[in-house]
PDB file of N, CA, C and O in Angstrom, chain B, residues numbered from 101:
ATOM      1  N   LEU B 101     105.065  91.906  28.285  1.00  0.00           N
ATOM      2  CA  LEU B 101     104.367  92.455  29.438  1.00  0.00           C
ATOM      3  C   LEU B 101     104.434  93.982  29.411  1.00  0.00           C
ATOM      4  O   LEU B 101     105.484  94.577  29.172  1.00  0.00           O
ATOM      5  N   GLY B 102     103.320  94.570  29.656  1.00  0.00           N
ATOM      6  CA  GLY B 102     103.268  96.024  29.710  1.00  0.00           C
ATOM      7  C   GLY B 102     103.286  96.507  31.148  1.00  0.00           C
ATOM      8  O   GLY B 102     103.247  95.709  32.085  1.00  0.00           O
ATOM      9  N   SER B 103     103.346  97.806  31.312  1.00  0.00           N
ATOM     10  CA  SER B 103     103.410  98.368  32.659  1.00  0.00           C
ATOM     11  C   SER B 103     102.076  98.221  33.379  1.00  0.00           C
ATOM     12  O   SER B 103     102.031  98.231  34.609  1.00  0.00           O
ATOM     13  N   ARG B 104     100.951  98.079  32.596  1.00  0.00           N
ATOM     14  CA  ARG B 104      99.674  97.942  33.285  1.00  0.00           C
ATOM     15  C   ARG B 104      99.454  96.534  33.799  1.00  0.00           C
ATOM     16  O   ARG B 104      98.554  96.328  34.613  1.00  0.00           O
ATOM     17  N   ASP B 105     100.241  95.546  33.358  1.00  0.00           N
ATOM     18  CA  ASP B 105     100.089  94.190  33.841  1.00  0.00           C
ATOM     19  C   ASP B 105     100.761  93.975  35.205  1.00  0.00           C
ATOM     20  O   ASP B 105     100.424  93.021  35.907  1.00  0.00           O
ATOM     21  N   LEU B 106     101.697  94.836  35.587  1.00  0.00           N
ATOM     22  CA  LEU B 106     102.385  94.695  36.866  1.00  0.00           C
ATOM     23  C   LEU B 106     101.459  95.127  38.001  1.00  0.00           C
ATOM     24  O   LEU B 106     100.643  96.031  37.822  1.00  0.00           O
ATOM     25  N   PRO B 107     101.576  94.491  39.165  1.00  0.00           N
ATOM     26  CA  PRO B 107     100.728  94.915  40.297  1.00  0.00           C
ATOM     27  C   PRO B 107     101.095  96.329  40.734  1.00  0.00           C
ATOM     28  O   PRO B 107     102.264  96.713  40.780  1.00  0.00           O
ATOM     29  N   GLN B 108     100.058  97.079  41.051  1.00  0.00           N
ATOM     30  CA  GLN B 108     100.259  98.457  41.486  1.00  0.00           C
ATOM     31  C   GLN B 108     100.785  98.455  42.928  1.00  0.00           C
ATOM     32  O   GLN B 108     100.216  97.790  43.793  1.00  0.00           O
ATOM     33  N   SER B 109     101.847  99.184  43.181  1.00  0.00           N
ATOM     34  CA  SER B 109     102.369  99.284  44.539  1.00  0.00           C
ATOM     35  C   SER B 109     101.772 100.509  45.211  1.00  0.00           C
ATOM     36  O   SER B 109     101.518 101.530  44.572  1.00  0.00           O
ATOM     37  N   THR B 110     101.552 100.383  46.515  1.00  0.00           N
ATOM     38  CA  THR B 110     100.993 101.516  47.257  1.00  0.00           C
ATOM     39  C   THR B 110     102.085 102.547  47.461  1.00  0.00           C
ATOM     40  O   THR B 110     103.251 102.186  47.616  1.00  0.00           O
ATOM     41  N   PRO B 111     101.736 103.803  47.463  1.00  0.00           N
ATOM     42  CA  PRO B 111     102.753 104.833  47.670  1.00  0.00           C
ATOM     43  C   PRO B 111     103.353 104.713  49.074  1.00  0.00           C
ATOM     44  O   PRO B 111     102.646 104.429  50.041  1.00  0.00           O
ATOM     45  N   GLN B 112     104.648 104.931  49.166  1.00  0.00           N
ATOM     46  CA  GLN B 112     105.343 104.818  50.448  1.00  0.00           C
ATOM     47  C   GLN B 112     104.982 105.999  51.337  1.00  0.00           C
ATOM     48  O   GLN B 112     105.031 107.152  50.908  1.00  0.00           O
ATOM     49  N   ARG B 113     104.613 105.694  52.598  1.00  0.00           N
ATOM     50  CA  ARG B 113     104.318 106.761  53.555  1.00  0.00           C
ATOM     51  C   ARG B 113     105.596 107.121  54.274  1.00  0.00           C
ATOM     52  O   ARG B 113     106.355 106.238  54.672  1.00  0.00           O
ATOM     53  N   ARG B 114     105.840 108.385  54.442  1.00  0.00           N
ATOM     54  CA  ARG B 114     107.014 108.831  55.170  1.00  0.00           C
ATOM     55  C   ARG B 114     106.638 109.021  56.627  1.00  0.00           C
ATOM     56  O   ARG B 114     105.587 109.578  56.944  1.00  0.00           O
ATOM     57  N   ALA B 115     107.501 108.555  57.502  1.00  0.00           N
ATOM     58  CA  ALA B 115     107.245 108.694  58.938  1.00  0.00           C
ATOM     59  C   ALA B 115     107.399 110.153  59.334  1.00  0.00           C
ATOM     60  O   ALA B 115     108.328 110.844  58.915  1.00  0.00           O
ATOM     61  N   ARG B 116     106.455 110.596  60.155  1.00  0.00           N
ATOM     62  CA  ARG B 116     106.536 111.974  60.643  1.00  0.00           C
ATOM     63  C   ARG B 116     107.588 112.063  61.729  1.00  0.00           C
ATOM     64  O   ARG B 116     107.710 111.147  62.542  1.00  0.00           O
ATOM     65  N   PRO B 117     108.348 113.139  61.760  1.00  0.00           N
ATOM     66  CA  PRO B 117     109.319 113.284  62.851  1.00  0.00           C
ATOM     67  C   PRO B 117     108.591 113.496  64.172  1.00  0.00           C
ATOM     68  O   PRO B 117     107.633 114.264  64.252  1.00  0.00           O
ATOM     69  N   VAL B 118     109.057 112.807  65.199  1.00  0.00           N
ATOM     70  CA  VAL B 118     108.424 112.886  66.516  1.00  0.00           C
ATOM     71  C   VAL B 118     109.230 113.839  67.374  1.00  0.00           C
ATOM     72  O   VAL B 118     110.457 113.762  67.428  1.00  0.00           O
ATOM     73  N   ALA B 119     108.525 114.740  68.047  1.00  0.00           N
ATOM     74  CA  ALA B 119     109.196 115.690  68.938  1.00  0.00           C
ATOM     75  C   ALA B 119     109.691 114.951  70.177  1.00  0.00           C
ATOM     76  O   ALA B 119     109.184 113.879  70.506  1.00  0.00           O
ATOM     77  N   HIS B 120     110.677 115.519  70.862  1.00  0.00           N
ATOM     78  CA  HIS B 120     111.207 114.936  72.093  1.00  0.00           C
ATOM     79  C   HIS B 120     110.186 115.108  73.194  1.00  0.00           C
ATOM     80  O   HIS B 120     110.085 116.191  73.770  1.00  0.00           O
ATOM     81  N   SER B 121     109.434 114.084  73.501  1.00  0.00           N
ATOM     82  CA  SER B 121     108.499 114.189  74.607  1.00  0.00           C
ATOM     83  C   SER B 121     108.429 112.856  75.308  1.00  0.00           C
ATOM     84  O   SER B 121     108.736 111.814  74.727  1.00  0.00           O
ATOM     85  N   GLY B 122     108.015 112.897  76.587  1.00  0.00           N
ATOM     86  CA  GLY B 122     107.971 111.692  77.379  1.00  0.00           C
ATOM     87  C   GLY B 122     106.867 110.752  76.951  1.00  0.00           C
ATOM     88  O   GLY B 122     107.058 109.536  76.957  1.00  0.00           O
ATOM     89  N   SER B 123     105.742 111.275  76.586  1.00  0.00           N
ATOM     90  CA  SER B 123     104.639 110.424  76.167  1.00  0.00           C
ATOM     91  C   SER B 123     104.032 110.998  74.902  1.00  0.00           C
ATOM     92  O   SER B 123     104.446 112.049  74.413  1.00  0.00           O
ATOM     93  N   ALA B 124     103.051 110.296  74.387  1.00  0.00           N
ATOM     94  CA  ALA B 124     102.439 110.730  73.130  1.00  0.00           C
ATOM     95  C   ALA B 124     101.587 111.986  73.336  1.00  0.00           C
ATOM     96  O   ALA B 124     101.458 112.805  72.425  1.00  0.00           O
ATOM     97  N   MET B 125     101.011 112.138  74.521  1.00  0.00           N
ATOM     98  CA  MET B 125     100.096 113.261  74.738  1.00  0.00           C
ATOM     99  C   MET B 125     100.837 114.562  75.070  1.00  0.00           C
ATOM    100  O   MET B 125     100.602 115.589  74.434  1.00  0.00           O
ATOM    101  N   GLY B 126     101.717 114.519  76.050  1.00  0.00           N
ATOM    102  CA  GLY B 126     102.381 115.754  76.460  1.00  0.00           C
ATOM    103  C   GLY B 126     103.828 115.499  76.780  1.00  0.00           C
ATOM    104  O   GLY B 126     104.277 114.353  76.805  1.00  0.00           O
ATOM    105  N   GLY B 127     104.563 116.573  77.028  1.00  0.00           N
ATOM    106  CA  GLY B 127     105.978 116.437  77.313  1.00  0.00           C
ATOM    107  C   GLY B 127     106.232 116.099  78.771  1.00  0.00           C
ATOM    108  O   GLY B 127     105.375 116.308  79.630  1.00  0.00           O
ATOM    109  N   SER B 128     107.413 115.578  79.037  1.00  0.00           N
ATOM    110  CA  SER B 128     107.779 115.312  80.424  1.00  0.00           C
ATOM    111  C   SER B 128     108.304 116.610  81.025  1.00  0.00           C
ATOM    112  O   SER B 128     108.683 117.535  80.307  1.00  0.00           O
ATOM    113  N   ASN B 129     108.319 116.660  82.331  1.00  0.00           N
ATOM    114  CA  ASN B 129     108.752 117.884  83.004  1.00  0.00           C
ATOM    115  C   ASN B 129     110.233 117.852  83.348  1.00  0.00           C
ATOM    116  O   ASN B 129     110.688 118.629  84.187  1.00  0.00           O
ATOM    117  N   LYS B 130     110.985 116.971  82.716  1.00  0.00           N
ATOM    118  CA  LYS B 130     112.412 116.906  82.986  1.00  0.00           C
ATOM    119  C   LYS B 130     113.147 117.919  82.126  1.00  0.00           C
ATOM    120  O   LYS B 130     112.814 118.100  80.955  1.00  0.00           O
ATOM    121  N   PRO B 131     114.141 118.576  82.697  1.00  0.00           N
ATOM    122  CA  PRO B 131     114.968 119.433  81.850  1.00  0.00           C
ATOM    123  C   PRO B 131     115.847 118.569  80.966  1.00  0.00           C
ATOM    124  O   PRO B 131     116.331 117.520  81.391  1.00  0.00           O
ATOM    125  N   ARG B 132     116.047 119.004  79.762  1.00  0.00           N
ATOM    126  CA  ARG B 132     116.871 118.241  78.835  1.00  0.00           C
ATOM    127  C   ARG B 132     118.060 119.078  78.434  1.00  0.00           C
ATOM    128  O   ARG B 132     117.968 120.304  78.365  1.00  0.00           O
ATOM    129  N   GLY B 133     119.155 118.440  78.174  1.00  0.00           N
ATOM    130  CA  GLY B 133     120.322 119.169  77.720  1.00  0.00           C
ATOM    131  C   GLY B 133     121.576 118.720  78.422  1.00  0.00           C
ATOM    132  O   GLY B 133     121.537 118.009  79.426  1.00  0.00           O
ATOM    133  N   ILE B 134     122.680 119.149  77.873  1.00  0.00           N
ATOM    134  CA  ILE B 134     123.984 118.748  78.389  1.00  0.00           C
ATOM    135  C   ILE B 134     124.215 119.307  79.789  1.00  0.00           C
ATOM    136  O   ILE B 134     124.807 118.625  80.626  1.00  0.00           O
ATOM    137  N   ARG B 135     123.775 120.494  80.058  1.00  0.00           N
ATOM    138  CA  ARG B 135     124.060 121.146  81.342  1.00  0.00           C
ATOM    139  C   ARG B 135     122.886 121.060  82.319  1.00  0.00           C
ATOM    140  O   ARG B 135     122.753 121.917  83.193  1.00  0.00           O
ATOM    141  N   ALA B 136     122.047 120.057  82.189  1.00  0.00           N
ATOM    142  CA  ALA B 136     120.862 119.947  83.043  1.00  0.00           C
ATOM    143  C   ALA B 136     121.080 119.015  84.234  1.00  0.00           C
ATOM    144  O   ALA B 136     120.156 118.787  85.015  1.00  0.00           O
ATOM    145  N   ALA B 137     122.282 118.479  84.381  1.00  0.00           N
ATOM    146  CA  ALA B 137     122.516 117.458  85.405  1.00  0.00           C
ATOM    147  C   ALA B 137     122.292 117.985  86.812  1.00  0.00           C
ATOM    148  O   ALA B 137     121.671 117.307  87.630  1.00  0.00           O
ATOM    149  N   ARG B 138     122.789 119.191  87.110  1.00  0.00           N
ATOM    150  CA  ARG B 138     122.667 119.717  88.465  1.00  0.00           C
ATOM    151  C   ARG B 138     121.199 119.873  88.856  1.00  0.00           C
ATOM    152  O   ARG B 138     120.807 119.539  89.974  1.00  0.00           O
ATOM    153  N   LYS B 139     120.412 120.372  87.945  1.00  0.00           N
ATOM    154  CA  LYS B 139     118.991 120.568  88.244  1.00  0.00           C
ATOM    155  C   LYS B 139     118.297 119.228  88.480  1.00  0.00           C
ATOM    156  O   LYS B 139     117.443 119.112  89.359  1.00  0.00           O
ATOM    157  N   MET B 140     118.667 118.220  87.694  1.00  0.00           N
ATOM    158  CA  MET B 140     118.048 116.908  87.856  1.00  0.00           C
ATOM    159  C   MET B 140     118.455 116.262  89.177  1.00  0.00           C
ATOM    160  O   MET B 140     117.637 115.614  89.829  1.00  0.00           O
ATOM    161  N   VAL B 141     119.713 116.437  89.573  1.00  0.00           N
ATOM    162  CA  VAL B 141     120.187 115.863  90.835  1.00  0.00           C
ATOM    163  C   VAL B 141     119.475 116.513  92.011  1.00  0.00           C
ATOM    164  O   VAL B 141     119.044 115.825  92.937  1.00  0.00           O
ATOM    165  N   ILE B 142     119.349 117.835  91.977  1.00  0.00           N
ATOM    166  CA  ILE B 142     118.695 118.552  93.081  1.00  0.00           C
ATOM    167  C   ILE B 142     117.224 118.177  93.182  1.00  0.00           C
ATOM    168  O   ILE B 142     116.697 117.983  94.277  1.00  0.00           O
ATOM    169  N   ARG B 143     116.570 118.077  92.037  1.00  0.00           N
ATOM    170  CA  ARG B 143     115.149 117.702  92.035  1.00  0.00           C
ATOM    171  C   ARG B 143     114.961 116.291  92.573  1.00  0.00           C
ATOM    172  O   ARG B 143     114.030 116.033  93.336  1.00  0.00           O
ATOM    173  N   ARG B 144     115.848 115.369  92.176  1.00  0.00           N
ATOM    174  CA  ARG B 144     115.756 113.990  92.663  1.00  0.00           C
ATOM    175  C   ARG B 144     115.960 113.947  94.173  1.00  0.00           C
ATOM    176  O   ARG B 144     115.280 113.199  94.877  1.00  0.00           O
ATOM    177  N   ARG B 145     116.901 114.754  94.667  1.00  0.00           N
ATOM    178  CA  ARG B 145     117.191 114.792  96.106  1.00  0.00           C
ATOM    179  C   ARG B 145     115.970 115.279  96.881  1.00  0.00           C
ATOM    180  O   ARG B 145     115.659 114.752  97.950  1.00  0.00           O
ATOM    181  N   GLU B 146     115.287 116.272  96.351  1.00  0.00           N
ATOM    182  CA  GLU B 146     114.101 116.794  97.033  1.00  0.00           C
ATOM    183  C   GLU B 146     112.941 115.811  96.961  1.00  0.00           C
ATOM    184  O   GLU B 146     112.201 115.657  97.933  1.00  0.00           O
ATOM    185  N   GLN B 147     112.775 115.151  95.837  1.00  0.00           N
ATOM    186  CA  GLN B 147     111.643 114.254  95.656  1.00  0.00           C
ATOM    187  C   GLN B 147     111.804 112.943  96.429  1.00  0.00           C
ATOM    188  O   GLN B 147     110.817 112.258  96.696  1.00  0.00           O
ATOM    189  N   ARG B 148     113.051 112.585  96.793  1.00  0.00           N
ATOM    190  CA  ARG B 148     113.257 111.350  97.536  1.00  0.00           C
ATOM    191  C   ARG B 148     112.532 111.361  98.871  1.00  0.00           C
ATOM    192  O   ARG B 148     112.115 110.310  99.357  1.00  0.00           O
ATOM    193  N   TRP B 149     112.378 112.539  99.472  1.00  0.00           N
ATOM    194  CA  TRP B 149     111.762 112.614 100.788  1.00  0.00           C
ATOM    195  C   TRP B 149     110.289 112.261 100.754  1.00  0.00           C
ATOM    196  O   TRP B 149     109.695 112.035 101.808  1.00  0.00           O
ATOM    197  N   ALA B 150     109.679 112.207  99.578  1.00  0.00           N
ATOM    198  CA  ALA B 150     108.287 111.780  99.474  1.00  0.00           C
ATOM    199  C   ALA B 150     108.157 110.265  99.612  1.00  0.00           C
ATOM    200  O   ALA B 150     107.065 109.760  99.871  1.00  0.00           O
ATOM    201  N   ASP B 151     109.264 109.535  99.442  1.00  0.00           N
ATOM    202  CA  ASP B 151     109.260 108.083  99.576  1.00  0.00           C
ATOM    203  C   ASP B 151     109.290 107.728 101.058  1.00  0.00           C
ATOM    204  O   ASP B 151     110.202 108.129 101.781  1.00  0.00           O
ATOM    205  N   LYS B 152     108.280 106.967 101.509  1.00  0.00           N
ATOM    206  CA  LYS B 152     108.130 106.684 102.928  1.00  0.00           C
ATOM    207  C   LYS B 152     109.307 105.882 103.486  1.00  0.00           C
ATOM    208  O   LYS B 152     109.789 106.160 104.584  1.00  0.00           O
ATOM    209  N   ASP B 153     109.762 104.893 102.727  1.00  0.00           N
ATOM    210  CA  ASP B 153     110.865 104.059 103.218  1.00  0.00           C
ATOM    211  C   ASP B 153     112.170 104.851 103.307  1.00  0.00           C
ATOM    212  O   ASP B 153     112.943 104.671 104.248  1.00  0.00           O
ATOM    213  N   TYR B 154     112.418 105.727 102.331  1.00  0.00           N
ATOM    214  CA  TYR B 154     113.627 106.554 102.356  1.00  0.00           C
ATOM    215  C   TYR B 154     113.588 107.501 103.554  1.00  0.00           C
ATOM    216  O   TYR B 154     114.589 107.685 104.247  1.00  0.00           O
ATOM    217  N   LYS B 155     112.425 108.097 103.786  1.00  0.00           N
ATOM    218  CA  LYS B 155     112.289 109.057 104.882  1.00  0.00           C
ATOM    219  C   LYS B 155     112.509 108.364 106.228  1.00  0.00           C
ATOM    220  O   LYS B 155     113.170 108.902 107.116  1.00  0.00           O
ATOM    221  N   LYS B 156     111.945 107.161 106.364  1.00  0.00           N
ATOM    222  CA  LYS B 156     112.086 106.422 107.611  1.00  0.00           C
ATOM    223  C   LYS B 156     113.540 106.053 107.876  1.00  0.00           C
ATOM    224  O   LYS B 156     113.996 106.074 109.020  1.00  0.00           O
ATOM    225  N   ALA B 157     114.266 105.714 106.808  1.00  0.00           N
ATOM    226  CA  ALA B 157     115.646 105.289 106.973  1.00  0.00           C
ATOM    227  C   ALA B 157     116.584 106.455 107.261  1.00  0.00           C
ATOM    228  O   ALA B 157     117.583 106.276 107.958  1.00  0.00           O
ATOM    229  N   ASN B 158     116.288 107.642 106.742  1.00  0.00           N
ATOM    230  CA  ASN B 158     117.259 108.730 106.793  1.00  0.00           C
ATOM    231  C   ASN B 158     116.892 109.906 107.689  1.00  0.00           C
ATOM    232  O   ASN B 158     117.689 110.832 107.840  1.00  0.00           O
ATOM    233  N   LEU B 159     115.711 109.889 108.281  1.00  0.00           N
ATOM    234  CA  LEU B 159     115.320 111.031 109.108  1.00  0.00           C
ATOM    235  C   LEU B 159     116.014 111.015 110.463  1.00  0.00           C
ATOM    236  O   LEU B 159     116.286 112.073 111.031  1.00  0.00           O
ATOM    237  N   GLY B 160     116.303 109.830 110.986  1.00  0.00           N
ATOM    238  CA  GLY B 160     116.999 109.717 112.258  1.00  0.00           C
ATOM    239  C   GLY B 160     116.091 109.714 113.463  1.00  0.00           C
ATOM    240  O   GLY B 160     116.585 109.741 114.590  1.00  0.00           O
ATOM    241  N   THR B 161     114.775 109.682 113.275  1.00  0.00           N
ATOM    242  CA  THR B 161     113.875 109.719 114.423  1.00  0.00           C
ATOM    243  C   THR B 161     113.787 108.379 115.131  1.00  0.00           C
ATOM    244  O   THR B 161     113.315 108.311 116.266  1.00  0.00           O
ATOM    245  N   LYS B 162     114.236 107.307 114.478  1.00  0.00           N
ATOM    246  CA  LYS B 162     114.170 106.010 115.162  1.00  0.00           C
ATOM    247  C   LYS B 162     115.127 105.963 116.341  1.00  0.00           C
ATOM    248  O   LYS B 162     114.930 105.176 117.267  1.00  0.00           O
ATOM    249  N   TYR B 163     116.172 106.805 116.319  1.00  0.00           N
ATOM    250  CA  TYR B 163     117.091 106.858 117.448  1.00  0.00           C
ATOM    251  C   TYR B 163     116.546 107.757 118.552  1.00  0.00           C
ATOM    252  O   TYR B 163     116.799 107.518 119.733  1.00  0.00           O
ATOM    253  N   LYS B 164     115.803 108.786 118.170  1.00  0.00           N
ATOM    254  CA  LYS B 164     115.305 109.742 119.166  1.00  0.00           C
ATOM    255  C   LYS B 164     114.105 109.186 119.925  1.00  0.00           C
ATOM    256  O   LYS B 164     114.030 109.311 121.147  1.00  0.00           O
ATOM    257  N   CYS B 165     113.173 108.577 119.212  1.00  0.00           N
ATOM    258  CA  CYS B 165     111.916 108.190 119.845  1.00  0.00           C
ATOM    259  C   CYS B 165     111.964 106.788 120.447  1.00  0.00           C
ATOM    260  O   CYS B 165     111.098 106.437 121.248  1.00  0.00           O
ATOM    261  N   ASN B 166     112.966 105.975 120.076  1.00  0.00           N
ATOM    262  CA  ASN B 166     113.036 104.608 120.555  1.00  0.00           C
ATOM    263  C   ASN B 166     113.803 104.571 121.876  1.00  0.00           C
ATOM    264  O   ASN B 166     114.909 105.108 121.951  1.00  0.00           O
ATOM    265  N   PRO B 167     113.247 103.953 122.917  1.00  0.00           N
ATOM    266  CA  PRO B 167     113.977 103.907 124.181  1.00  0.00           C
ATOM    267  C   PRO B 167     115.269 103.091 124.093  1.00  0.00           C
ATOM    268  O   PRO B 167     116.200 103.317 124.865  1.00  0.00           O
ATOM    269  N   PHE B 168     115.326 102.147 123.155  1.00  0.00           N
ATOM    270  CA  PHE B 168     116.549 101.377 122.972  1.00  0.00           C
ATOM    271  C   PHE B 168     117.586 102.171 122.197  1.00  0.00           C
ATOM    272  O   PHE B 168     118.768 101.827 122.230  1.00  0.00           O
ATOM    273  N   GLY B 169     117.181 103.208 121.512  1.00  0.00           N
ATOM    274  CA  GLY B 169     118.126 104.066 120.797  1.00  0.00           C
ATOM    275  C   GLY B 169     118.855 103.374 119.666  1.00  0.00           C
ATOM    276  O   GLY B 169     119.997 103.720 119.361  1.00  0.00           O
ATOM    277  N   GLY B 170     118.214 102.403 119.040  1.00  0.00           N
ATOM    278  CA  GLY B 170     118.819 101.722 117.909  1.00  0.00           C
ATOM    279  C   GLY B 170     119.681 100.539 118.279  1.00  0.00           C
ATOM    280  O   GLY B 170     120.180  99.848 117.392  1.00  0.00           O
ATOM    281  N   THR B 171     119.877 100.275 119.587  1.00  0.00           N
ATOM    282  CA  THR B 171     120.697  99.127 119.978  1.00  0.00           C
ATOM    283  C   THR B 171     119.862  97.853 119.911  1.00  0.00           C
ATOM    284  O   THR B 171     118.637  97.899 119.799  1.00  0.00           O
ATOM    285  N   SER B 172     120.542  96.729 119.980  1.00  0.00           N
ATOM    286  CA  SER B 172     119.823  95.463 119.937  1.00  0.00           C
ATOM    287  C   SER B 172     119.062  95.261 121.246  1.00  0.00           C
ATOM    288  O   SER B 172     119.447  95.796 122.286  1.00  0.00           O
ATOM    289  N   HIS B 173     117.995  94.494 121.188  1.00  0.00           N
ATOM    290  CA  HIS B 173     117.169  94.279 122.371  1.00  0.00           C
ATOM    291  C   HIS B 173     117.862  93.358 123.380  1.00  0.00           C
ATOM    292  O   HIS B 173     117.470  93.303 124.546  1.00  0.00           O
ATOM    293  N   ALA B 174     118.876  92.646 122.937  1.00  0.00           N
ATOM    294  CA  ALA B 174     119.562  91.738 123.846  1.00  0.00           C
ATOM    295  C   ALA B 174     120.279  92.507 124.950  1.00  0.00           C
ATOM    296  O   ALA B 174     120.400  92.013 126.071  1.00  0.00           O
ATOM    297  N   LYS B 175     120.752  93.709 124.645  1.00  0.00           N
ATOM    298  CA  LYS B 175     121.441  94.500 125.665  1.00  0.00           C
ATOM    299  C   LYS B 175     120.439  95.032 126.680  1.00  0.00           C
ATOM    300  O   LYS B 175     120.701  95.016 127.883  1.00  0.00           O
ATOM    301  N   GLY B 176     119.306  95.496 126.205  1.00  0.00           N
ATOM    302  CA  GLY B 176     118.241  95.933 127.095  1.00  0.00           C
ATOM    303  C   GLY B 176     118.593  97.178 127.882  1.00  0.00           C
ATOM    304  O   GLY B 176     119.647  97.783 127.686  1.00  0.00           O
ATOM    305  N   ILE B 177     117.701  97.544 128.767  1.00  0.00           N
ATOM    306  CA  ILE B 177     117.893  98.705 129.624  1.00  0.00           C
ATOM    307  C   ILE B 177     118.104  98.187 131.047  1.00  0.00           C
ATOM    308  O   ILE B 177     117.309  97.396 131.556  1.00  0.00           O
ATOM    309  N   VAL B 178     119.167  98.636 131.669  1.00  0.00           N
ATOM    310  CA  VAL B 178     119.467  98.186 133.023  1.00  0.00           C
ATOM    311  C   VAL B 178     118.668  99.031 133.997  1.00  0.00           C
ATOM    312  O   VAL B 178     118.880 100.237 134.116  1.00  0.00           O
ATOM    313  N   VAL B 179     117.747  98.380 134.692  1.00  0.00           N
ATOM    314  CA  VAL B 179     116.936  99.080 135.684  1.00  0.00           C
ATOM    315  C   VAL B 179     117.613  99.034 137.042  1.00  0.00           C
ATOM    316  O   VAL B 179     117.675 100.039 137.751  1.00  0.00           O
ATOM    317  N   GLU B 180     118.116  97.874 137.395  1.00  0.00           N
ATOM    318  CA  GLU B 180     118.745  97.714 138.708  1.00  0.00           C
ATOM    319  C   GLU B 180     119.817  96.640 138.594  1.00  0.00           C
ATOM    320  O   GLU B 180     119.586  95.580 138.013  1.00  0.00           O
ATOM    321  N   LYS B 181     120.956  96.913 139.137  1.00  0.00           N
ATOM    322  CA  LYS B 181     122.024  95.919 139.119  1.00  0.00           C
ATOM    323  C   LYS B 181     121.929  95.087 140.391  1.00  0.00           C
ATOM    324  O   LYS B 181     121.806  95.611 141.498  1.00  0.00           O
ATOM    325  N   ILE B 182     121.989  93.784 140.197  1.00  0.00           N
ATOM    326  CA  ILE B 182     121.918  92.880 141.345  1.00  0.00           C
ATOM    327  C   ILE B 182     123.264  92.164 141.436  1.00  0.00           C
ATOM    328  O   ILE B 182     123.676  91.482 140.498  1.00  0.00           O
ATOM    329  N   GLY B 183     123.930  92.320 142.546  1.00  0.00           N
ATOM    330  CA  GLY B 183     125.211  91.654 142.742  1.00  0.00           C
ATOM    331  C   GLY B 183     125.000  90.252 143.267  1.00  0.00           C
ATOM    332  O   GLY B 183     124.224  90.060 144.203  1.00  0.00           O
ATOM    333  N   ILE B 184     125.666  89.270 142.692  1.00  0.00           N
ATOM    334  CA  ILE B 184     125.555  87.910 143.159  1.00  0.00           C
ATOM    335  C   ILE B 184     126.761  87.626 144.070  1.00  0.00           C
ATOM    336  O   ILE B 184     127.915  87.754 143.664  1.00  0.00           O
ATOM    337  N   GLU B 185     126.452  87.240 145.303  1.00  0.00           N
ATOM    338  CA  GLU B 185     127.500  87.007 146.273  1.00  0.00           C
ATOM    339  C   GLU B 185     128.136  85.647 146.040  1.00  0.00           C
ATOM    340  O   GLU B 185     127.487  84.713 145.569  1.00  0.00           O
ATOM    341  N   ALA B 186     129.405  85.554 146.375  1.00  0.00           N
ATOM    342  CA  ALA B 186     130.105  84.278 146.268  1.00  0.00           C
ATOM    343  C   ALA B 186     129.701  83.354 147.412  1.00  0.00           C
ATOM    344  O   ALA B 186     129.406  83.807 148.517  1.00  0.00           O
ATOM    345  N   LYS B 187     129.692  82.056 147.130  1.00  0.00           N
ATOM    346  CA  LYS B 187     129.317  81.099 148.172  1.00  0.00           C
ATOM    347  C   LYS B 187     130.434  80.990 149.213  1.00  0.00           C
ATOM    348  O   LYS B 187     131.626  81.061 148.912  1.00  0.00           O
ATOM    349  N   GLN B 188     129.986  80.818 150.420  1.00  0.00           N
ATOM    350  CA  GLN B 188     130.946  80.639 151.516  1.00  0.00           C
ATOM    351  C   GLN B 188     131.365  79.163 151.595  1.00  0.00           C
ATOM    352  O   GLN B 188     130.539  78.269 151.410  1.00  0.00           O
ATOM    353  N   PRO B 189     132.625  78.921 151.863  1.00  0.00           N
ATOM    354  CA  PRO B 189     133.058  77.520 151.975  1.00  0.00           C
ATOM    355  C   PRO B 189     132.521  76.846 153.237  1.00  0.00           C
ATOM    356  O   PRO B 189     132.795  75.670 153.474  1.00  0.00           O
TER     357      PRO B 189
END
């Protein structure tokens, strides 16, 4: 057998190095690095307020605007106290 009788192999393609980015089109806007934690924590804290459920839970307005003030409805608001007299023997 000669070398021309062997099947020709395709040349191996080398993978291109991929840059650190969030997606294929553009980079993410997150800071990267060992000392980036503080910036990421602060940004997350600020961005949480855009979440409607988080804002509703942590703003504290449900206590201010609600006449029950966050208490259960079973307690209710006392408008008038009525004294019940004991029966006479």
